C-alpha positions in Angstrom: 74.6 64.7 -3.9 74.3 66.2 -7.5 75.1 63.5 -10.1 77.7 64.4 -12.8 77.6 63.3 -16.2 82.0 63.7 -16.5 81.9 61.5 -13.3 82.7 57.4 -12.4 80.0 55.2 -10.6 80.5 52.3 -9.2 77.5 49.4 -9.7 77.8 46.0 -8.7 81.0 44.4 -10.2 81.6 46.8 -12.6 82.5 50.8 -12.3 82.1 53.2 -15.0 84.4 56.0 -15.5 81.4 58.0 -16.5 77.7 58.3 -16.9 77.4 57.8 -20.6 77.3 54.3 -22.2 77.3 53.0 -25.5 74.0 51.5 -26.3 73.9 48.2 -28.0 74.0 48.9 -31.4 73.8 45.9 -34.4 76.3 46.4 -37.2 75.5 43.2 -39.3 78.8 42.4 -40.8 79.9 39.2 -39.0 80.6 36.0 -40.9 77.8 33.4 -41.4 79.3 31.6 -38.2 79.3 34.1 -36.2 82.8 35.0 -36.2 83.9 38.9 -35.8 84.5 41.1 -39.1 88.0 42.7 -39.0 86.4 46.1 -39.0 84.1 45.2 -36.3 87.6 45.3 -34.3 88.2 49.1 -35.6 84.8 50.2 -34.4 84.9 49.3 -31.4 88.3 50.6 -31.2 87.3 53.9 -32.4 84.3 53.6 -29.7 86.6 53.0 -26.8 88.6 55.9 -27.4 86.0 57.9 -27.8 85.4 58.7 -24.2 82.2 56.9 -23.4 82.1 55.2 -19.9 81.4 51.6 -21.0 80.6 50.0 -24.2 78.0 47.6 -24.8 78.5 45.0 -27.9 75.8 44.9 -29.9 73.2 41.9 -30.8 75.5 38.8 -30.4 73.4 35.4 -30.1 73.3 32.7 -27.7 72.4 30.3 -30.4 74.2 28.8 -33.4 70.7 28.1 -35.6 69.3 31.4 -35.2 69.6 33.1 -38.7 66.4 35.7 -37.7 69.0 38.6 -39.0 72.0 38.6 -41.2 75.5 39.2 -39.7 75.1 38.7 -36.0 78.0 38.0 -33.7 77.6 34.6 -31.9 78.5 33.0 -28.3 77.3 30.2 -29.2 80.6 28.1 -29.4 83.8 27.8 -27.4 85.8 27.7 -30.3 84.7 31.7 -30.7 86.1 32.8 -27.3 89.5 33.6 -28.8 87.8 36.4 -31.0 85.9 38.0 -28.0 89.1 38.5 -26.3 90.7 40.1 -28.6 87.5 42.8 -28.5 87.6 42.8 -25.1 91.0 43.8 -25.2 90.6 46.0 -27.6 87.8 48.0 -25.3 89.8 47.4 -22.2 92.6 49.3 -24.2 90.4 52.7 -24.3 89.6 52.0 -20.6 85.8 51.1 -20.9 84.0 48.2 -19.3 82.9 45.5 -21.8 79.9 44.6 -21.7 78.3 41.9 -24.3 74.3 42.0 -25.5 73.0 38.5 -25.5 70.3 38.2 -27.7 68.0 35.7 -29.7 66.3 36.6 -32.5 63.8 33.4 -32.9 64.0 30.0 -31.7 63.9 27.7 -34.7 63.7 23.9 -34.0 64.9 21.3 -35.8 62.6 18.7 -37.5 62.8 14.9 -38.3 63.4 15.3 -42.3 66.2 17.7 -41.5 64.7 21.0 -42.2 64.0 23.5 -39.1 61.1 26.0 -38.5 60.7 28.9 -36.3 58.6 28.0 -33.0 57.0 30.9 -31.3 56.6 30.7 -27.5 53.1 29.5 -27.4 53.9 26.2 -29.5 57.8 25.5 -27.2 58.1 22.3 -25.1 59.3 23.2 -21.5 62.4 21.4 -22.9 62.7 23.9 -25.6 62.3 26.8 -23.4 64.7 25.5 -20.6 67.2 24.7 -23.6 67.0 28.4 -24.3 67.6 29.4 -20.7 71.0 27.3 -21.0 71.8 28.9 -23.9 72.2 32.5 -22.7 73.6 31.0 -19.1 76.3 29.3 -21.4 77.1 32.0 -23.5 77.3 34.5 -20.6 80.1 31.9 -19.2 81.8 32.0 -22.3 81.8 36.1 -22.3 83.2 35.8 -18.8 86.1 33.5 -20.4 86.8 36.3 -23.1 86.9 39.1 -20.5 83.9 40.8 -20.4 82.7 42.5 -17.7 79.4 42.0 -18.1 76.4 40.9 -19.8 73.2 42.3 -21.4 70.1 40.1 -21.6 68.4 41.5 -24.6 64.5 41.2 -24.1 63.4 44.4 -26.0 62.7 44.9 -29.6 60.0 42.1 -29.9 63.3 39.8 -30.4 62.6 36.2 -28.6 62.8 36.9 -25.0 60.6 40.3 -25.6 58.1 38.2 -27.8 58.2 35.7 -25.0 57.2 38.0 -22.4 54.8 40.1 -24.2 50.9 39.1 -24.0 50.4 39.6 -26.9 52.3 36.4 -28.3 52.4 34.3 -25.0 49.7 32.8 -24.6 50.9 29.8 -22.4 49.1 28.0 -19.2 51.8 26.7 -17.6 54.8 27.9 -15.2 55.6 30.2 -18.3 52.4 31.9 -19.1 49.0 33.2 -17.8 50.7 36.1 -15.9 53.1 38.4 -15.5 55.4 36.8 -13.0 55.0 33.4 -15.4 56.1 35.1 -18.5 59.0 36.5 -17.0 60.2 32.9 -15.2 62.5 32.4 -18.5 64.1 35.7 -17.4 64.2 35.2 -14.0 65.9 31.6 -14.8 68.2 33.0 -17.3 69.5 35.8 -14.4 69.5 33.2 -11.9 72.0 31.0 -13.4 74.0 33.6 -15.2 74.3 34.6 -11.2 75.1 31.0 -10.4 77.6 30.4 -12.6 79.4 33.4 -13.2 79.3 35.3 -10.1 81.2 38.5 -10.7 79.7 39.4 -13.8 77.5 42.6 -14.1 74.4 41.3 -15.6 71.7 44.3 -17.2 68.5 43.5 -19.0 67.5 45.7 -21.9 63.3 46.0 -21.7 61.0 47.7 -23.6 59.1 49.9 -21.6 56.1 48.8 -23.8 55.8 47.3 -26.7 53.3 50.0 -28.6 50.7 47.9 -30.0 47.5 46.1 -28.9 47.6 43.5 -26.5 51.1 43.7 -26.1 53.1 44.8 -23.0 52.2 48.2 -21.7 54.1 50.2 -19.1 52.4 48.9 -15.7 53.0 45.1 -16.7 56.7 46.4 -17.5 57.3 48.2 -14.4 55.7 44.9 -13.1 58.4 42.7 -14.6 61.3 45.8 -14.1 60.2 45.0 -9.7 60.8 41.6 -10.4 64.3 41.6 -11.9 65.1 43.7 -9.2 64.1 41.4 -6.4 65.9 38.8 -8.5 69.6 40.5 -8.6 69.4 42.2 -11.8 72.4 44.4 -12.0 70.9 47.1 -13.9 68.3 48.3 -16.2 68.2 49.5 -19.5 64.7 51.4 -20.2 63.9 51.2 -24.1 60.6 50.4 -26.4 59.3 49.0 -29.1 59.4 51.5 -32.3 63.1 52.8 -31.4 64.9 55.1 -33.7 62.4 58.1 -33.5 63.3 59.8 -36.9 63.3 64.0 -36.5 64.5 64.1 -33.3 66.0 67.8 -32.5 68.0 69.0 -29.6 65.8 70.8 -26.8 62.6 70.1 -29.1 61.6 66.2 -28.7 64.7 64.7 -26.6 64.2 61.7 -24.4 61.0 59.8 -25.7 61.4 56.5 -22.8 62.2 59.0 -20.2 58.6 59.5 -18.4 58.5 55.8 -18.1 62.6 55.3 -16.8 62.2 58.2 -14.4 58.8 56.3 -12.7 61.2 52.9 -13.1 64.1 54.5 -11.2 61.9 55.9 -8.5 60.4 52.4 -7.5 63.4 50.5 -7.9 67.0 50.6 -5.7 68.8 49.2 -8.9 70.6 51.6 -11.7 68.5 53.1 -14.6 69.5 53.8 -17.7 67.8 55.7 -20.5 68.2 55.3 -23.9 66.4 56.9 -27.4 66.8 60.5 -28.7 69.8 62.2 -26.6 71.3 64.5 -27.8 72.5 68.0 -26.0 74.4 68.1 -23.2 72.3 70.1 -21.5 69.3 67.6 -21.6 71.1 65.0 -20.2 72.2 66.4 -17.3 69.1 67.9 -16.7 67.8 64.7 -16.9 70.3 63.3 -14.1 69.6 66.5 -11.8 65.8 65.9 -11.8 65.2 62.4 -12.1 67.1 59.2 -10.5 67.8 57.8 -13.4 71.7 57.0 -12.9 73.1 56.7 -16.5 72.6 57.3 -20.4 73.4 55.5 -23.8 73.6 56.8 -26.8 73.4 54.4 -30.0 72.6 57.1 -33.3 74.8 59.6 -32.1 77.9 57.8 -31.8 77.2 56.5 -35.4 77.7 59.8 -35.9 80.6 60.7 -33.8 82.7 58.2 -32.0 84.1 60.7 -30.1 81.3 62.7 -28.9 81.4 62.2 -25.2 85.1 63.3 -25.4 83.6 66.9 -27.3 81.1 67.0 -24.7 83.7 66.7 -21.9 86.4 69.0 -23.3 83.7 71.4 -24.1 84.2 71.6 -27.9 80.5 70.9 -28.7 77.2 70.8 -26.2 74.5 69.1 -29.2 75.1 65.7 -31.4 75.6 66.2 -35.1 73.2 63.3 -35.8 69.8 64.4 -37.5 67.8 61.1 -37.2 67.4 60.4 -40.0 67.9 56.7 -39.9 70.3 56.6 -43.1 72.3 54.7 -41.1 70.2 51.4 -41.2 70.3 51.0 -45.0 74.3 51.6 -44.6 76.9 48.9 -44.5 77.7 48.3 -40.8 75.1 51.0 -40.0 78.0 53.9 -40.4 76.8 57.1 -40.7 76.6 58.2 -44.1 77.6 61.8 -43.3 81.0 60.4 -42.0 
């Protein structure tokens, strides 16, 4: 049966109203302690009323001690749960499932002198790795209490989990390194822990198709990790890669720069595959659905320019995004489009 963009799709523990997903996009406006800025509530109100099938809330740190990048929201403490409940209520009012991207920029350990240092995977003890795993599971439990319908494990873009599974960074010789299965063990244990504690949450992952660097994760190994995750119960996989936000994307010319990998992955696993990266025209999106086993399409920069783009597509008032992929949004407050 042919897939259509504007049809609902039932997945494990979650139903989306159409196949367009708001991909997690970092705003960088949270308070130092991870509290949600009032401006963020308005951003998500606008997005959830713009016609997307589901909203993934941007980079939300699982650790209280991670200051890898500024302005990160956090689900690292129970007292933050009411703020996130307000956020999920806003998203649900727009008729969208709410998913939160659980992430860690880097792991920082406290030293005896009171200072902290960043510890890369090779230098971490097994106890520290288990501590990270527990942080993700605990954050997922808080997400469930806050009303989220799902969580996304962020294992892309060379943040902590992405580095941990990359052979360029992880040279461990124990159960957490040395081969594909061992490097991905941290993801498996996070996934299993979340599934055990939060049975009715949809658990997805964002992963690089490739690190696009010498000695890094390549497409062959990424396919294998995705297969392992599918075998261990992951509910959906969003395909991304290092070097995201490619400039100069033009409709019908150079869209969907991770399409080849995502299409191959969708042929090899039974869980839904979500494609992100350079989607600009409704014609290209429908062609992808028609000609591959990819189930969902996610948008980031186009929704910065036009939060109501899905509604415009559905009403037929436009066929292409106005986003010109200039990336000026990355230098703006809250990563807003500079042309709005």
